PDB file of N, CA, C, O and CB in Angstrom:
ATOM      1  N   UNK A   1     -26.087 -14.042 -11.514  1.00  0.00           N
ATOM      2  CA  UNK A   1     -24.919 -14.701 -10.941  1.00  0.00           C
ATOM      3  C   UNK A   1     -23.628 -14.040 -11.413  1.00  0.00           C
ATOM      4  O   UNK A   1     -22.668 -13.909 -10.654  1.00  0.00           O
ATOM      5  CB  UNK A   1     -24.914 -16.185 -11.304  1.00  0.00           C
ATOM      6  N   UNK A   2     -23.621 -13.630 -12.670  1.00  0.00           N
ATOM      7  CA  UNK A   2     -22.428 -12.981 -13.216  1.00  0.00           C
ATOM      8  C   UNK A   2     -22.128 -11.680 -12.484  1.00  0.00           C
ATOM      9  O   UNK A   2     -20.965 -11.332 -12.276  1.00  0.00           O
ATOM     10  CB  UNK A   2     -22.605 -12.711 -14.713  1.00  0.00           C
ATOM     11  N   UNK A   3     -23.177 -10.963 -12.094  1.00  0.00           N
ATOM     12  CA  UNK A   3     -23.007  -9.701 -11.373  1.00  0.00           C
ATOM     13  C   UNK A   3     -22.366  -9.945 -10.002  1.00  0.00           C
ATOM     14  O   UNK A   3     -21.573  -9.131  -9.530  1.00  0.00           O
ATOM     15  CB  UNK A   3     -24.367  -8.986 -11.210  1.00  0.00           C
ATOM     16  N   UNK A   4     -22.707 -11.047  -9.379  1.00  0.00           N
ATOM     17  CA  UNK A   4     -22.135 -11.363  -8.073  1.00  0.00           C
ATOM     18  C   UNK A   4     -20.630 -11.598  -8.175  1.00  0.00           C
ATOM     19  O   UNK A   4     -19.877 -11.208  -7.283  1.00  0.00           O
ATOM     20  CB  UNK A   4     -22.822 -12.594  -7.475  1.00  0.00           C
ATOM     21  N   UNK A   5     -20.195 -12.233  -9.254  1.00  0.00           N
ATOM     22  CA  UNK A   5     -18.766 -12.457  -9.447  1.00  0.00           C
ATOM     23  C   UNK A   5     -18.019 -11.154  -9.666  1.00  0.00           C
ATOM     24  O   UNK A   5     -16.871 -11.013  -9.244  1.00  0.00           O
ATOM     25  CB  UNK A   5     -18.533 -13.388 -10.622  1.00  0.00           C
ATOM     26  N   UNK A   6     -18.665 -10.200 -10.322  1.00  0.00           N
ATOM     27  CA  UNK A   6     -18.040  -8.890 -10.504  1.00  0.00           C
ATOM     28  C   UNK A   6     -17.806  -8.218  -9.159  1.00  0.00           C
ATOM     29  O   UNK A   6     -16.731  -7.675  -8.903  1.00  0.00           O
ATOM     30  CB  UNK A   6     -18.909  -7.995 -11.401  1.00  0.00           C
ATOM     31  N   UNK A   7     -18.827  -8.258  -8.299  1.00  0.00           N
ATOM     32  CA  UNK A   7     -18.698  -7.645  -6.982  1.00  0.00           C
ATOM     33  C   UNK A   7     -17.628  -8.348  -6.154  1.00  0.00           C
ATOM     34  O   UNK A   7     -16.853  -7.695  -5.454  1.00  0.00           O
ATOM     35  CB  UNK A   7     -20.039  -7.675  -6.247  1.00  0.00           C
ATOM     36  N   UNK A   8     -17.584  -9.649  -6.230  1.00  0.00           N
ATOM     37  CA  UNK A   8     -16.588 -10.416  -5.494  1.00  0.00           C
ATOM     38  C   UNK A   8     -15.177 -10.091  -5.984  1.00  0.00           C
ATOM     39  O   UNK A   8     -14.267  -9.905  -5.176  1.00  0.00           O
ATOM     40  CB  UNK A   8     -16.865 -11.916  -5.630  1.00  0.00           C
ATOM     41  N   UNK A   9     -14.995 -10.023  -7.288  1.00  0.00           N
ATOM     42  CA  UNK A   9     -13.678  -9.716  -7.842  1.00  0.00           C
ATOM     43  C   UNK A   9     -13.228  -8.311  -7.463  1.00  0.00           C
ATOM     44  O   UNK A   9     -12.065  -8.105  -7.117  1.00  0.00           O
ATOM     45  CB  UNK A   9     -13.696  -9.865  -9.359  1.00  0.00           C
ATOM     46  N   UNK A  10     -14.137  -7.348  -7.526  1.00  0.00           N
ATOM     47  CA  UNK A  10     -13.789  -5.977  -7.157  1.00  0.00           C
ATOM     48  C   UNK A  10     -13.442  -5.884  -5.674  1.00  0.00           C
ATOM     49  O   UNK A  10     -12.492  -5.194  -5.302  1.00  0.00           O
ATOM     50  CB  UNK A  10     -14.944  -5.023  -7.491  1.00  0.00           C
ATOM     51  N   UNK A  11     -14.202  -6.571  -4.830  1.00  0.00           N
ATOM     52  CA  UNK A  11     -13.932  -6.543  -3.399  1.00  0.00           C
ATOM     53  C   UNK A  11     -12.593  -7.204  -3.072  1.00  0.00           C
ATOM     54  O   UNK A  11     -11.842  -6.711  -2.230  1.00  0.00           O
ATOM     55  CB  UNK A  11     -15.060  -7.234  -2.638  1.00  0.00           C
ATOM     56  N   UNK A  12     -12.303  -8.309  -3.734  1.00  0.00           N
ATOM     57  CA  UNK A  12     -11.018  -8.970  -3.503  1.00  0.00           C
ATOM     58  C   UNK A  12      -9.853  -8.104  -3.964  1.00  0.00           C
ATOM     59  O   UNK A  12      -8.840  -8.013  -3.271  1.00  0.00           O
ATOM     60  CB  UNK A  12     -10.980 -10.315  -4.221  1.00  0.00           C
ATOM     61  N   UNK A  13      -9.984  -7.473  -5.118  1.00  0.00           N
ATOM     62  CA  UNK A  13      -8.906  -6.627  -5.627  1.00  0.00           C
ATOM     63  C   UNK A  13      -8.625  -5.479  -4.668  1.00  0.00           C
ATOM     64  O   UNK A  13      -7.469  -5.212  -4.338  1.00  0.00           O
ATOM     65  CB  UNK A  13      -9.258  -6.081  -7.018  1.00  0.00           C
ATOM     66  N   UNK A  14      -9.669  -4.803  -4.223  1.00  0.00           N
ATOM     67  CA  UNK A  14      -9.484  -3.659  -3.327  1.00  0.00           C
ATOM     68  C   UNK A  14      -9.036  -4.107  -1.937  1.00  0.00           C
ATOM     69  O   UNK A  14      -8.136  -3.505  -1.351  1.00  0.00           O
ATOM     70  CB  UNK A  14     -10.781  -2.851  -3.224  1.00  0.00           C
ATOM     71  N   UNK A  15      -9.649  -5.144  -1.415  1.00  0.00           N
ATOM     72  CA  UNK A  15      -9.341  -5.594  -0.060  1.00  0.00           C
ATOM     73  C   UNK A  15      -7.938  -6.149   0.090  1.00  0.00           C
ATOM     74  O   UNK A  15      -7.230  -5.801   1.035  1.00  0.00           O
ATOM     75  CB  UNK A  15     -10.325  -6.631   0.361  1.00  0.00           C
ATOM     76  N   UNK A  16      -7.533  -7.004  -0.827  1.00  0.00           N
ATOM     77  CA  UNK A  16      -6.191  -7.578  -0.740  1.00  0.00           C
ATOM     78  C   UNK A  16      -5.115  -6.524  -0.953  1.00  0.00           C
ATOM     79  O   UNK A  16      -4.066  -6.572  -0.309  1.00  0.00           O
ATOM     80  CB  UNK A  16      -6.029  -8.695  -1.760  1.00  0.00           C
ATOM     81  N   UNK A  17      -5.361  -5.577  -1.845  1.00  0.00           N
ATOM     82  CA  UNK A  17      -4.388  -4.500  -2.046  1.00  0.00           C
ATOM     83  C   UNK A  17      -4.269  -3.628  -0.803  1.00  0.00           C
ATOM     84  O   UNK A  17      -3.171  -3.199  -0.449  1.00  0.00           O
ATOM     85  CB  UNK A  17      -4.782  -3.642  -3.254  1.00  0.00           C
ATOM     86  N   UNK A  18      -5.384  -3.364  -0.141  1.00  0.00           N
ATOM     87  CA  UNK A  18      -5.349  -2.553   1.080  1.00  0.00           C
ATOM     88  C   UNK A  18      -4.597  -3.276   2.194  1.00  0.00           C
ATOM     89  O   UNK A  18      -3.813  -2.660   2.916  1.00  0.00           O
ATOM     90  CB  UNK A  18      -6.775  -2.214   1.540  1.00  0.00           C
ATOM     91  N   UNK A  19      -4.831  -4.562   2.334  1.00  0.00           N
ATOM     92  CA  UNK A  19      -4.133  -5.338   3.365  1.00  0.00           C
ATOM     93  C   UNK A  19      -2.634  -5.394   3.073  1.00  0.00           C
ATOM     94  O   UNK A  19      -1.817  -5.227   3.979  1.00  0.00           O
ATOM     95  CB  UNK A  19      -4.712  -6.766   3.454  1.00  0.00           C
ATOM     96  N   UNK A  20      -2.277  -5.626   1.824  1.00  0.00           N
ATOM     97  CA  UNK A  20      -0.863  -5.690   1.454  1.00  0.00           C
ATOM     98  C   UNK A  20      -0.176  -4.341   1.673  1.00  0.00           C
ATOM     99  O   UNK A  20       0.959  -4.293   2.146  1.00  0.00           O
ATOM    100  CB  UNK A  20      -0.713  -6.127  -0.012  1.00  0.00           C
ATOM    101  N   UNK A  21      -0.852  -3.257   1.335  1.00  0.00           N
ATOM    102  CA  UNK A  21      -0.267  -1.930   1.542  1.00  0.00           C
ATOM    103  C   UNK A  21      -0.090  -1.633   3.025  1.00  0.00           C
ATOM    104  O   UNK A  21       0.912  -1.038   3.421  1.00  0.00           O
ATOM    105  CB  UNK A  21      -1.141  -0.853   0.892  1.00  0.00           C
ATOM    106  N   UNK A  22      -1.041  -2.036   3.839  1.00  0.00           N
ATOM    107  CA  UNK A  22      -0.921  -1.809   5.278  1.00  0.00           C
ATOM    108  C   UNK A  22       0.269  -2.567   5.855  1.00  0.00           C
ATOM    109  O   UNK A  22       1.014  -2.027   6.672  1.00  0.00           O
ATOM    110  CB  UNK A  22      -2.208  -2.228   5.994  1.00  0.00           C
ATOM    111  N   UNK A  23       0.447  -3.802   5.436  1.00  0.00           N
ATOM    112  CA  UNK A  23       1.585  -4.590   5.911  1.00  0.00           C
ATOM    113  C   UNK A  23       2.892  -3.970   5.421  1.00  0.00           C
ATOM    114  O   UNK A  23       3.857  -3.863   6.179  1.00  0.00           O
ATOM    115  CB  UNK A  23       1.471  -6.060   5.434  1.00  0.00           C
ATOM    116  N   UNK A  24       2.920  -3.564   4.160  1.00  0.00           N
ATOM    117  CA  UNK A  24       4.126  -2.944   3.607  1.00  0.00           C
ATOM    118  C   UNK A  24       4.484  -1.644   4.298  1.00  0.00           C
ATOM    119  O   UNK A  24       5.650  -1.403   4.612  1.00  0.00           O
ATOM    120  CB  UNK A  24       3.948  -2.693   2.135  1.00  0.00           C
ATOM    121  N   UNK A  25       3.493  -0.810   4.536  1.00  0.00           N
ATOM    122  CA  UNK A  25       3.748   0.455   5.236  1.00  0.00           C
ATOM    123  C   UNK A  25       4.250   0.209   6.655  1.00  0.00           C
ATOM    124  O   UNK A  25       5.151   0.900   7.131  1.00  0.00           O
ATOM    125  CB  UNK A  25       2.474   1.312   5.275  1.00  0.00           C
ATOM    126  N   UNK A  26       3.675  -0.763   7.313  1.00  0.00           N
ATOM    127  CA  UNK A  26       4.133  -1.096   8.656  1.00  0.00           C
ATOM    128  C   UNK A  26       5.588  -1.533   8.673  1.00  0.00           C
ATOM    129  O   UNK A  26       6.353  -1.134   9.551  1.00  0.00           O
ATOM    130  CB  UNK A  26       3.268  -2.184   9.242  1.00  0.00           C
ATOM    131  N   UNK A  27       5.966  -2.343   7.712  1.00  0.00           N
ATOM    132  CA  UNK A  27       7.357  -2.797   7.620  1.00  0.00           C
ATOM    133  C   UNK A  27       8.308  -1.634   7.349  1.00  0.00           C
ATOM    134  O   UNK A  27       9.353  -1.519   7.990  1.00  0.00           O
ATOM    135  CB  UNK A  27       7.498  -3.852   6.521  1.00  0.00           C
ATOM    136  N   UNK A  28       7.947  -0.779   6.404  1.00  0.00           N
ATOM    137  CA  UNK A  28       8.819   0.338   6.043  1.00  0.00           C
ATOM    138  C   UNK A  28       8.995   1.284   7.227  1.00  0.00           C
ATOM    139  O   UNK A  28      10.115   1.685   7.544  1.00  0.00           O
ATOM    140  CB  UNK A  28       8.249   1.098   4.832  1.00  0.00           C
ATOM    141  N   UNK A  29       7.906   1.633   7.869  1.00  0.00           N
ATOM    142  CA  UNK A  29       7.980   2.580   8.981  1.00  0.00           C
ATOM    143  C   UNK A  29       8.718   1.956  10.164  1.00  0.00           C
ATOM    144  O   UNK A  29       9.511   2.626  10.827  1.00  0.00           O
ATOM    145  CB  UNK A  29       6.564   3.028   9.407  1.00  0.00           C
ATOM    146  N   UNK A  30       8.463   0.692  10.425  1.00  0.00           N
ATOM    147  CA  UNK A  30       9.143   0.001  11.519  1.00  0.00           C
ATOM    148  C   UNK A  30      10.655  -0.028  11.308  1.00  0.00           C
ATOM    149  O   UNK A  30      11.424   0.252  12.228  1.00  0.00           O
ATOM    150  CB  UNK A  30       8.609  -1.423  11.656  1.00  0.00           C
ATOM    151  N   UNK A  31      11.065  -0.362  10.111  1.00  0.00           N
ATOM    152  CA  UNK A  31      12.499  -0.434   9.821  1.00  0.00           C
ATOM    153  C   UNK A  31      13.144   0.944   9.826  1.00  0.00           C
ATOM    154  O   UNK A  31      14.308   1.087  10.200  1.00  0.00           O
ATOM    155  CB  UNK A  31      12.732  -1.108   8.474  1.00  0.00           C
ATOM    156  N   UNK A  32      12.394   1.954   9.415  1.00  0.00           N
ATOM    157  CA  UNK A  32      12.936   3.315   9.449  1.00  0.00           C
ATOM    158  C   UNK A  32      13.158   3.770  10.883  1.00  0.00           C
ATOM    159  O   UNK A  32      14.199   4.347  11.199  1.00  0.00           O
ATOM    160  CB  UNK A  32      11.995   4.291   8.726  1.00  0.00           C
ATOM    161  N   UNK A  33      12.199   3.519  11.741  1.00  0.00           N
ATOM    162  CA  UNK A  33      12.352   3.897  13.150  1.00  0.00           C
ATOM    163  C   UNK A  33      13.515   3.131  13.784  1.00  0.00           C
ATOM    164  O   UNK A  33      14.272   3.686  14.580  1.00  0.00           O
ATOM    165  CB  UNK A  33      11.042   3.629  13.933  1.00  0.00           C
ATOM    166  N   UNK A  34      13.648   1.871  13.430  1.00  0.00           N
ATOM    167  CA  UNK A  34      14.762   1.073  13.940  1.00  0.00           C
ATOM    168  C   UNK A  34      16.099   1.653  13.475  1.00  0.00           C
ATOM    169  O   UNK A  34      17.052   1.735  14.249  1.00  0.00           O
ATOM    170  CB  UNK A  34      14.629  -0.393  13.484  1.00  0.00           C
ATOM    171  N   UNK A  35      16.157   2.052  12.210  1.00  0.00           N
ATOM    172  CA  UNK A  35      17.382   2.660  11.694  1.00  0.00           C
ATOM    173  C   UNK A  35      17.693   3.993  12.353  1.00  0.00           C
ATOM    174  O   UNK A  35      18.854   4.303  12.620  1.00  0.00           O
ATOM    175  CB  UNK A  35      17.275   2.849  10.201  1.00  0.00           C
ATOM    176  N   UNK A  36      16.657   4.783  12.617  1.00  0.00           N
ATOM    177  CA  UNK A  36      16.867   6.066  13.305  1.00  0.00           C
ATOM    178  C   UNK A  36      17.365   5.857  14.730  1.00  0.00           C
ATOM    179  O   UNK A  36      18.174   6.638  15.231  1.00  0.00           O
ATOM    180  CB  UNK A  36      15.567   6.882  13.324  1.00  0.00           C
ATOM    181  N   UNK A  37      16.882   4.805  15.378  1.00  0.00           N
ATOM    182  CA  UNK A  37      17.327   4.519  16.748  1.00  0.00           C
ATOM    183  C   UNK A  37      18.787   4.073  16.770  1.00  0.00           C
ATOM    184  O   UNK A  37      19.525   4.371  17.710  1.00  0.00           O
ATOM    185  CB  UNK A  37      16.438   3.438  17.386  1.00  0.00           C
ATOM    186  N   UNK A  38      19.188   3.362  15.733  1.00  0.00           N
ATOM    187  CA  UNK A  38      20.572   2.880  15.678  1.00  0.00           C
ATOM    188  C   UNK A  38      21.549   3.983  15.277  1.00  0.00           C
ATOM    189  O   UNK A  38      22.653   4.070  15.814  1.00  0.00           O
ATOM    190  CB  UNK A  38      20.682   1.717  14.698  1.00  0.00           C
ATOM    191  N   UNK A  39      21.129   4.833  14.319  1.00  0.00           N
ATOM    192  CA  UNK A  39      21.998   5.911  13.848  1.00  0.00           C
ATOM    193  C   UNK A  39      21.198   7.205  13.758  1.00  0.00           C
ATOM    194  O   UNK A  39      20.680   7.531  12.690  1.00  0.00           O
ATOM    195  CB  UNK A  39      22.626   5.558  12.471  1.00  0.00           C
ATOM    196  N   UNK A  40      21.089   7.931  14.833  1.00  0.00           N
ATOM    197  CA  UNK A  40      20.288   9.154  14.844  1.00  0.00           C
ATOM    198  C   UNK A  40      20.777  10.221  13.866  1.00  0.00           C
ATOM    199  O   UNK A  40      19.995  11.059  13.417  1.00  0.00           O
ATOM    200  CB  UNK A  40      20.271   9.725  16.226  1.00  0.00           C
ATOM    201  N   UNK A  41      22.071  10.193  13.536  1.00  0.00           N
ATOM    202  CA  UNK A  41      22.602  11.209  12.621  1.00  0.00           C
ATOM    203  C   UNK A  41      22.093  11.046  11.192  1.00  0.00           C
ATOM    204  O   UNK A  41      22.153  11.992  10.407  1.00  0.00           O
ATOM    205  CB  UNK A  41      24.112  11.159  12.621  1.00  0.00           C
ATOM    206  N   UNK A  42      21.599   9.877  10.850  1.00  0.00           N
ATOM    207  CA  UNK A  42      21.084   9.664   9.493  1.00  0.00           C
ATOM    208  C   UNK A  42      19.554   9.732   9.448  1.00  0.00           C
ATOM    209  O   UNK A  42      18.943   9.257   8.490  1.00  0.00           O
ATOM    210  CB  UNK A  42      21.560   8.310   8.956  1.00  0.00           C
ATOM    211  N   UNK A  43      18.942  10.308  10.459  1.00  0.00           N
ATOM    212  CA  UNK A  43      17.473  10.341  10.535  1.00  0.00           C
ATOM    213  C   UNK A  43      16.860  11.101   9.363  1.00  0.00           C
ATOM    214  O   UNK A  43      15.821  10.692   8.844  1.00  0.00           O
ATOM    215  CB  UNK A  43      17.026  10.980  11.851  1.00  0.00           C
ATOM    216  N   UNK A  44      17.480  12.198   8.938  1.00  0.00           N
ATOM    217  CA  UNK A  44      16.930  12.979   7.835  1.00  0.00           C
ATOM    218  C   UNK A  44      16.886  12.190   6.538  1.00  0.00           C
ATOM    219  O   UNK A  44      15.876  12.203   5.834  1.00  0.00           O
ATOM    220  CB  UNK A  44      17.740  14.237   7.637  1.00  0.00           C
ATOM    221  N   UNK A  45      17.978  11.501   6.220  1.00  0.00           N
ATOM    222  CA  UNK A  45      18.018  10.692   4.998  1.00  0.00           C
ATOM    223  C   UNK A  45      17.030   9.542   5.069  1.00  0.00           C
ATOM    224  O   UNK A  45      16.344   9.242   4.092  1.00  0.00           O
ATOM    225  CB  UNK A  45      19.427  10.152   4.758  1.00  0.00           C
ATOM    226  N   UNK A  46      16.960   8.903   6.218  1.00  0.00           N
ATOM    227  CA  UNK A  46      16.032   7.781   6.375  1.00  0.00           C
ATOM    228  C   UNK A  46      14.589   8.240   6.244  1.00  0.00           C
ATOM    229  O   UNK A  46      13.771   7.559   5.627  1.00  0.00           O
ATOM    230  CB  UNK A  46      16.241   7.097   7.726  1.00  0.00           C
ATOM    231  N   UNK A  47      14.275   9.391   6.822  1.00  0.00           N
ATOM    232  CA  UNK A  47      12.900   9.908   6.771  1.00  0.00           C
ATOM    233  C   UNK A  47      12.505  10.224   5.327  1.00  0.00           C
ATOM    234  O   UNK A  47      11.399   9.892   4.901  1.00  0.00           O
ATOM    235  CB  UNK A  47      12.758  11.177   7.656  1.00  0.00           C
ATOM    236  N   UNK A  48      13.396  10.856   4.581  1.00  0.00           N
ATOM    237  CA  UNK A  48      13.093  11.186   3.189  1.00  0.00           C
ATOM    238  C   UNK A  48      12.878   9.923   2.359  1.00  0.00           C
ATOM    239  O   UNK A  48      11.948   9.846   1.556  1.00  0.00           O
ATOM    240  CB  UNK A  48      14.223  12.029   2.583  1.00  0.00           C
ATOM    241  N   UNK A  49      13.738   8.947   2.560  1.00  0.00           N
ATOM    242  CA  UNK A  49      13.598   7.677   1.840  1.00  0.00           C
ATOM    243  C   UNK A  49      12.317   6.956   2.246  1.00  0.00           C
ATOM    244  O   UNK A  49      11.665   6.329   1.412  1.00  0.00           O
ATOM    245  CB  UNK A  49      14.815   6.776   2.101  1.00  0.00           C
ATOM    246  N   UNK A  50      11.956   7.045   3.527  1.00  0.00           N
ATOM    247  CA  UNK A  50      10.730   6.412   3.995  1.00  0.00           C
ATOM    248  C   UNK A  50       9.509   7.014   3.312  1.00  0.00           C
ATOM    249  O   UNK A  50       8.610   6.288   2.887  1.00  0.00           O
ATOM    250  CB  UNK A  50      10.605   6.548   5.511  1.00  0.00           C
ATOM    251  N   UNK A  51       9.474   8.358   3.204  1.00  0.00           N
ATOM    252  CA  UNK A  51       8.318   8.994   2.573  1.00  0.00           C
ATOM    253  C   UNK A  51       8.193   8.595   1.106  1.00  0.00           C
ATOM    254  O   UNK A  51       7.082   8.416   0.608  1.00  0.00           O
ATOM    255  CB  UNK A  51       8.419  10.514   2.694  1.00  0.00           C
ATOM    256  N   UNK A  52       9.301   8.457   0.418  1.00  0.00           N
ATOM    257  CA  UNK A  52       9.259   8.004  -0.977  1.00  0.00           C
ATOM    258  C   UNK A  52       8.740   6.569  -1.045  1.00  0.00           C
ATOM    259  O   UNK A  52       7.899   6.246  -1.884  1.00  0.00           O
ATOM    260  CB  UNK A  52      10.665   8.102  -1.631  1.00  0.00           C
ATOM    261  N   UNK A  53       9.243   5.719  -0.164  1.00  0.00           N
ATOM    262  CA  UNK A  53       8.801   4.323  -0.143  1.00  0.00           C
ATOM    263  C   UNK A  53       7.330   4.180   0.189  1.00  0.00           C
ATOM    264  O   UNK A  53       6.623   3.394  -0.441  1.00  0.00           O
ATOM    265  CB  UNK A  53       9.613   3.541   0.850  1.00  0.00           C
ATOM    266  N   UNK A  54       6.859   4.940   1.180  1.00  0.00           N
ATOM    267  CA  UNK A  54       5.442   4.874   1.555  1.00  0.00           C
ATOM    268  C   UNK A  54       4.566   5.372   0.407  1.00  0.00           C
ATOM    269  O   UNK A  54       3.498   4.819   0.147  1.00  0.00           O
ATOM    270  CB  UNK A  54       5.176   5.708   2.834  1.00  0.00           C
ATOM    271  N   UNK A  55       5.023   6.412  -0.274  1.00  0.00           N
ATOM    272  CA  UNK A  55       4.262   6.908  -1.421  1.00  0.00           C
ATOM    273  C   UNK A  55       4.150   5.870  -2.525  1.00  0.00           C
ATOM    274  O   UNK A  55       3.088   5.714  -3.128  1.00  0.00           O
ATOM    275  CB  UNK A  55       4.904   8.165  -1.968  1.00  0.00           C
ATOM    276  N   UNK A  56       5.227   5.169  -2.788  1.00  0.00           N
ATOM    277  CA  UNK A  56       5.189   4.120  -3.810  1.00  0.00           C
ATOM    278  C   UNK A  56       4.307   2.957  -3.385  1.00  0.00           C
ATOM    279  O   UNK A  56       3.593   2.378  -4.205  1.00  0.00           O
ATOM    280  CB  UNK A  56       6.596   3.618  -4.107  1.00  0.00           C
ATOM    281  N   UNK A  57       4.357   2.619  -2.106  1.00  0.00           N
ATOM    282  CA  UNK A  57       3.513   1.534  -1.604  1.00  0.00           C
ATOM    283  C   UNK A  57       2.039   1.920  -1.699  1.00  0.00           C
ATOM    284  O   UNK A  57       1.205   1.086  -2.051  1.00  0.00           O
ATOM    285  CB  UNK A  57       3.884   1.186  -0.145  1.00  0.00           C
ATOM    286  N   UNK A  58       1.712   3.165  -1.391  1.00  0.00           N
ATOM    287  CA  UNK A  58       0.320   3.617  -1.429  1.00  0.00           C
ATOM    288  C   UNK A  58      -0.236   3.691  -2.849  1.00  0.00           C
ATOM    289  O   UNK A  58      -1.452   3.738  -3.036  1.00  0.00           O
ATOM    290  CB  UNK A  58       0.202   4.974  -0.769  1.00  0.00           C
ATOM    291  N   UNK A  59       0.636   3.701  -3.841  1.00  0.00           N
ATOM    292  CA  UNK A  59       0.162   3.723  -5.227  1.00  0.00           C
ATOM    293  C   UNK A  59      -0.537   2.412  -5.595  1.00  0.00           C
ATOM    294  O   UNK A  59      -1.429   2.396  -6.444  1.00  0.00           O
ATOM    295  CB  UNK A  59       1.334   3.982  -6.186  1.00  0.00           C
ATOM    296  N   UNK A  60      -0.135   1.330  -4.962  1.00  0.00           N
ATOM    297  CA  UNK A  60      -0.712   0.015  -5.291  1.00  0.00           C
ATOM    298  C   UNK A  60      -2.211  -0.056  -4.971  1.00  0.00           C
ATOM    299  O   UNK A  60      -2.979  -0.448  -5.849  1.00  0.00           O
ATOM    300  CB  UNK A  60       0.029  -1.087  -4.525  1.00  0.00           C
ATOM    301  N   UNK A  61      -2.668   0.303  -3.763  1.00  0.00           N
ATOM    302  CA  UNK A  61      -4.117   0.229  -3.529  1.00  0.00           C
ATOM    303  C   UNK A  61      -4.916   1.227  -4.361  1.00  0.00           C
ATOM    304  O   UNK A  61      -6.075   0.975  -4.691  1.00  0.00           O
ATOM    305  CB  UNK A  61      -4.408   0.459  -2.067  1.00  0.00           C
ATOM    306  N   UNK A  62      -4.303   2.354  -4.700  1.00  0.00           N
ATOM    307  CA  UNK A  62      -5.004   3.302  -5.573  1.00  0.00           C
ATOM    308  C   UNK A  62      -5.241   2.674  -6.941  1.00  0.00           C
ATOM    309  O   UNK A  62      -6.329   2.791  -7.504  1.00  0.00           O
ATOM    310  CB  UNK A  62      -4.199   4.616  -5.717  1.00  0.00           C
ATOM    311  N   UNK A  63      -4.232   2.016  -7.466  1.00  0.00           N
ATOM    312  CA  UNK A  63      -4.403   1.318  -8.746  1.00  0.00           C
ATOM    313  C   UNK A  63      -5.395   0.168  -8.618  1.00  0.00           C
ATOM    314  O   UNK A  63      -6.151  -0.104  -9.551  1.00  0.00           O
ATOM    315  CB  UNK A  63      -3.054   0.791  -9.255  1.00  0.00           C
ATOM    316  N   UNK A  64      -5.399  -0.503  -7.481  1.00  0.00           N
ATOM    317  CA  UNK A  64      -6.355  -1.593  -7.265  1.00  0.00           C
ATOM    318  C   UNK A  64      -7.787  -1.082  -7.239  1.00  0.00           C
ATOM    319  O   UNK A  64      -8.691  -1.757  -7.730  1.00  0.00           O
ATOM    320  CB  UNK A  64      -6.042  -2.323  -5.964  1.00  0.00           C
ATOM    321  N   UNK A  65      -8.006   0.098  -6.674  1.00  0.00           N
ATOM    322  CA  UNK A  65      -9.345   0.680  -6.676  1.00  0.00           C
ATOM    323  C   UNK A  65      -9.768   1.010  -8.099  1.00  0.00           C
ATOM    324  O   UNK A  65     -10.921   0.790  -8.471  1.00  0.00           O
ATOM    325  CB  UNK A  65      -9.395   1.943  -5.794  1.00  0.00           C
ATOM    326  N   UNK A  66      -8.848   1.533  -8.892  1.00  0.00           N
ATOM    327  CA  UNK A  66      -9.161   1.813 -10.303  1.00  0.00           C
ATOM    328  C   UNK A  66      -9.524   0.525 -11.029  1.00  0.00           C
ATOM    329  O   UNK A  66     -10.485   0.494 -11.798  1.00  0.00           O
ATOM    330  CB  UNK A  66      -7.965   2.503 -11.006  1.00  0.00           C
ATOM    331  N   UNK A  67      -8.770  -0.526 -10.791  1.00  0.00           N
ATOM    332  CA  UNK A  67      -9.070  -1.823 -11.419  1.00  0.00           C
ATOM    333  C   UNK A  67     -10.415  -2.346 -10.933  1.00  0.00           C
ATOM    334  O   UNK A  67     -11.183  -2.902 -11.719  1.00  0.00           O
ATOM    335  CB  UNK A  67      -7.954  -2.853 -11.113  1.00  0.00           C
ATOM    336  N   UNK A  68     -10.709  -2.174  -9.642  1.00  0.00           N
ATOM    337  CA  UNK A  68     -11.999  -2.622  -9.113  1.00  0.00           C
ATOM    338  C   UNK A  68     -13.147  -1.884  -9.791  1.00  0.00           C
ATOM    339  O   UNK A  68     -14.161  -2.494 -10.130  1.00  0.00           O
ATOM    340  CB  UNK A  68     -12.061  -2.413  -7.591  1.00  0.00           C
ATOM    341  N   UNK A  69     -12.995  -0.566  -9.993  1.00  0.00           N
ATOM    342  CA  UNK A  69     -14.033   0.177 -10.697  1.00  0.00           C
ATOM    343  C   UNK A  69     -14.176  -0.261 -12.149  1.00  0.00           C
ATOM    344  O   UNK A  69     -15.283  -0.314 -12.684  1.00  0.00           O
ATOM    345  CB  UNK A  69     -13.737   1.656 -10.639  1.00  0.00           C
ATOM    346  N   UNK A  70     -13.051  -0.574 -12.781  1.00  0.00           N
ATOM    347  CA  UNK A  70     -13.123  -1.080 -14.154  1.00  0.00           C
ATOM    348  C   UNK A  70     -13.863  -2.415 -14.210  1.00  0.00           C
ATOM    349  O   UNK A  70     -14.655  -2.664 -15.118  1.00  0.00           O
ATOM    350  CB  UNK A  70     -11.712  -1.235 -14.742  1.00  0.00           C
ATOM    351  N   UNK A  71     -13.590  -3.268 -13.223  1.00  0.00           N
ATOM    352  CA  UNK A  71     -14.304  -4.553 -13.169  1.00  0.00           C
ATOM    353  C   UNK A  71     -15.800  -4.347 -13.009  1.00  0.00           C
ATOM    354  O   UNK A  71     -16.605  -5.025 -13.649  1.00  0.00           O
ATOM    355  CB  UNK A  71     -13.775  -5.415 -12.019  1.00  0.00           C
ATOM    356  N   UNK A  72     -16.163  -3.405 -12.148  1.00  0.00           N
ATOM    357  CA  UNK A  72     -17.583  -3.195 -11.876  1.00  0.00           C
ATOM    358  C   UNK A  72     -18.335  -2.541 -13.028  1.00  0.00           C
ATOM    359  O   UNK A  72     -19.462  -2.930 -13.334  1.00  0.00           O
ATOM    360  CB  UNK A  72     -17.739  -2.357 -10.650  1.00  0.00           C
ATOM    361  N   UNK A  73     -17.727  -1.565 -13.660  1.00  0.00           N
ATOM    362  CA  UNK A  73     -18.491  -0.736 -14.595  1.00  0.00           C
ATOM    363  C   UNK A  73     -18.171  -0.982 -16.058  1.00  0.00           C
ATOM    364  O   UNK A  73     -18.734  -0.301 -16.915  1.00  0.00           O
ATOM    365  CB  UNK A  73     -18.256   0.693 -14.291  1.00  0.00           C
ATOM    366  N   UNK A  74     -17.305  -1.912 -16.379  1.00  0.00           N
ATOM    367  CA  UNK A  74     -17.060  -2.228 -17.796  1.00  0.00           C
ATOM    368  C   UNK A  74     -17.500  -3.629 -18.126  1.00  0.00           C
ATOM    369  O   UNK A  74     -17.369  -4.064 -19.270  1.00  0.00           O
ATOM    370  CB  UNK A  74     -15.587  -2.061 -18.141  1.00  0.00           C
TER     371      UNK A  74
END
């Protein structure tokens, strides 16, 4: 029974982090495109900032996968 809880905890950690990252990336990209449509002259700055933001958002599920592996194998 204890092993089942480990699998459940690892799946929840990875799954919820992936869902949250997907929602976050969607918001960031959506707002960036909206900003580019409103002010095309600032597209370069917005794009650079978007890539930094998406990279930071993607770090969360990577850390969640590491935590999930720690839960499973420690």
